[in-house]
C-alpha positions in Angstrom: 0.0 0.1 0.0 1.5 3.4 -0.9 1.4 6.1 1.7 1.0 9.5 0.8 2.5 12.4 2.9 0.2 14.8 4.3 0.2 18.5 3.4 0.8 19.4 7.1 3.9 17.3 7.4 5.4 18.8 4.1 4.6 22.2 5.4 6.2 21.5 8.8 9.6 20.2 7.1 9.7 23.3 4.7 9.2 25.7 7.7 12.0 23.8 9.7 14.4 24.1 6.8 13.8 27.9 6.4 14.2 28.6 10.1 17.7 26.7 10.0 18.7 28.8 7.0 17.8 31.9 8.9 19.9 30.9 12.0 22.8 30.2 9.8 22.5 33.4 8.1 22.4 35.3 11.4 25.5 33.5 12.7 27.5 34.5 9.8 26.5 38.2 10.1 27.5 37.9 13.9 30.8 36.5 12.9 31.4 39.3 10.5 30.8 42.0 13.2 33.0 40.1 15.6 35.8 40.1 13.1 35.7 43.8 12.7 36.1 44.5 16.4 37.7 41.4 17.7 41.5 40.9 18.3 43.4 37.6 18.3 41.3 34.8 19.7 38.0 36.5 18.7 37.8 38.5 21.9 36.8 42.2 21.5 38.6 42.9 24.9 42.0 41.7 23.3 42.2 45.1 21.3 39.9 47.4 23.5 41.8 49.9 25.6 40.6 52.3 28.3 41.0 55.3 25.7 38.8 53.4 23.4 36.1 52.5 25.8 35.9 56.2 26.7 35.8 57.3 23.1 32.0 58.3 23.4 32.7 60.7 26.3 34.0 63.7 24.2 30.5 64.0 22.7 29.0 64.5 26.1 29.7 68.1 26.6 28.6 71.7 25.7 29.9 75.3 25.5 29.3 75.6 29.2 31.6 72.6 30.0 34.2 74.0 27.7 34.0 77.5 29.4 34.2 75.8 32.9 37.4 73.8 31.9 39.0 76.9 30.1 38.3 79.1 33.2 39.1 76.7 35.9 42.6 75.7 34.6 44.3 79.2 35.1 42.0 79.7 38.2 43.4 76.5 39.9 46.9 77.4 38.6 46.8 80.6 40.6 45.5 79.0 43.6 48.4 76.5 43.5 50.7 79.3 43.0 49.5 81.1 46.1 49.6 77.8 48.1 53.2 77.4 47.1 54.2 80.6 48.9 52.8 79.5 52.3 55.5 77.0 53.4 58.2 79.7 53.4 56.0 82.7 54.5 53.1 81.7 56.7 53.5 81.8 60.4 50.3 79.8 61.2 50.4 76.0 60.9 46.7 75.9 60.1 47.4 78.2 57.1 50.3 76.0 56.1 48.1 72.9 56.3 45.2 74.7 54.3 47.7 75.6 51.6 48.9 72.0 51.3 45.4 70.6 51.1 44.5 73.2 48.4 47.4 72.2 46.3 46.8 68.4 46.8 43.3 68.8 45.7 43.7 71.2 42.8 46.8 69.9 41.0 45.0 66.6 39.9 41.9 68.7 38.9 44.1 70.7 36.5 45.3 67.5 35.0 41.6 66.3 34.5 40.5 69.6 33.2 43.2 69.7 30.6 42.6 66.2 29.5 38.8 66.9 29.0 39.7 70.1 26.8 42.2 68.0 24.8 39.7 65.2 24.2 37.0 67.8 23.2 39.3 69.3 20.6 39.9 72.3 22.4 43.1 74.1 23.5 44.4 74.0 27.1 45.1 77.5 28.4 48.7 78.3 28.3 50.6 78.8 31.6 50.4 82.7 32.3 47.9 83.1 29.6 46.0 85.4 31.7 48.7 87.4 33.4 48.1 90.5 31.1 44.3 90.6 31.8 45.0 90.7 35.6 46.4 94.3 35.5 43.8 96.6 37.0 41.3 93.8 37.8 40.5 90.1 37.7 37.3 88.0 37.2 36.2 84.9 38.8 37.8 86.0 41.9 41.3 85.8 40.6 44.0 87.9 42.0 45.5 90.9 40.1 49.2 90.9 39.5 49.6 93.7 42.1 47.8 91.6 44.7 50.0 88.6 43.8 53.0 90.9 44.2 51.9 91.9 47.7 51.4 88.2 48.7 54.8 87.3 47.6 56.4 90.2 49.6 54.4 89.4 52.8 55.6 87.2 55.6 54.5 86.0 59.1 51.1 87.2 60.3 50.8 89.6 57.5 51.1 86.8 55.0 48.6 84.7 56.9 46.0 87.6 56.9 46.6 88.4 53.2 46.5 84.7 52.1 43.3 84.1 53.8 41.6 87.1 52.6 42.7 86.5 48.9 41.9 82.8 49.1 38.4 83.4 50.3 37.7 85.8 47.3 39.5 83.1 45.0 37.3 80.3 46.4 34.3 82.5 46.2 34.9 82.9 42.4 35.5 79.2 42.0 32.2 78.2 43.6 30.4 80.6 41.5 31.9 79.1 38.4 31.1 75.6 39.5 27.6 76.4 40.3 27.1 77.7 36.7 28.7 74.5 35.5 26.4 72.3 37.4 23.3 74.4 36.1 24.4 74.5 32.5 26.9 71.9 31.7 26.3 68.6 30.0 29.5 66.6 30.8 28.8 64.2 33.7 32.3 64.2 34.9 32.7 67.9 34.6 29.4 68.4 36.4 30.7 65.8 39.1 33.9 67.9 39.5 31.8 71.2 39.9 29.7 69.5 42.6 33.0 68.5 44.5 34.4 72.0 44.1 31.3 73.6 45.6 31.3 71.2 48.6 35.1 71.2 49.5 35.7 74.9 48.7 32.7 76.2 50.4 33.8 74.2 53.6 37.4 75.8 53.2 35.8 79.3 52.9 34.1 78.7 56.3 37.4 77.4 57.7 39.4 80.5 56.3 36.8 82.9 58.0 37.5 81.2 61.3 41.2 81.3 61.0 41.0 84.9 59.8 39.5 85.9 63.1 42.5 84.4 64.8 45.0 86.5 62.9 43.4 89.9 63.8 
């Protein structure tokens, strides 16, 4: 007796064959994608580097982030320059410690800010780039060249008083810049630094006001 295959069975077989073909095609496509990005051994991590993994971050910024970094680099540099004077001129141990804390915190931030500007395709402000603009007035709480000269010539209690008064003004400017960045920036890293600056420098401002009372 001759058995005939049912239409249902033939349909099932054809569907299974089609599905297998689709799976094979998909696997081939995935292999192509892996070949484009994978290193030896077929593992993407073989060729990936920290710089490559962070390649997307340059796009996460706006004009406010650039302005923040461009302004904060010379601002921090001047604070570090002021702090460098303290070991040889300050009388107060608290002022010397505060200066060391400022230098320790702001040196690494200068490096980060400069790195962001480079990754964003922007120029890092050259050392001393703002010197000429400081004659007769400064922005962002920065000291004029005349004020820096005054600080460099002071020593003992006079230095302590001048340093604290100037650094309070300097920190006020940094906090204002950081708050602008928090409100208007787009870079998560820059906004996180701005938040840290507001917190740490606000606390140092309060500390300096207390120290200033002791110098009078």
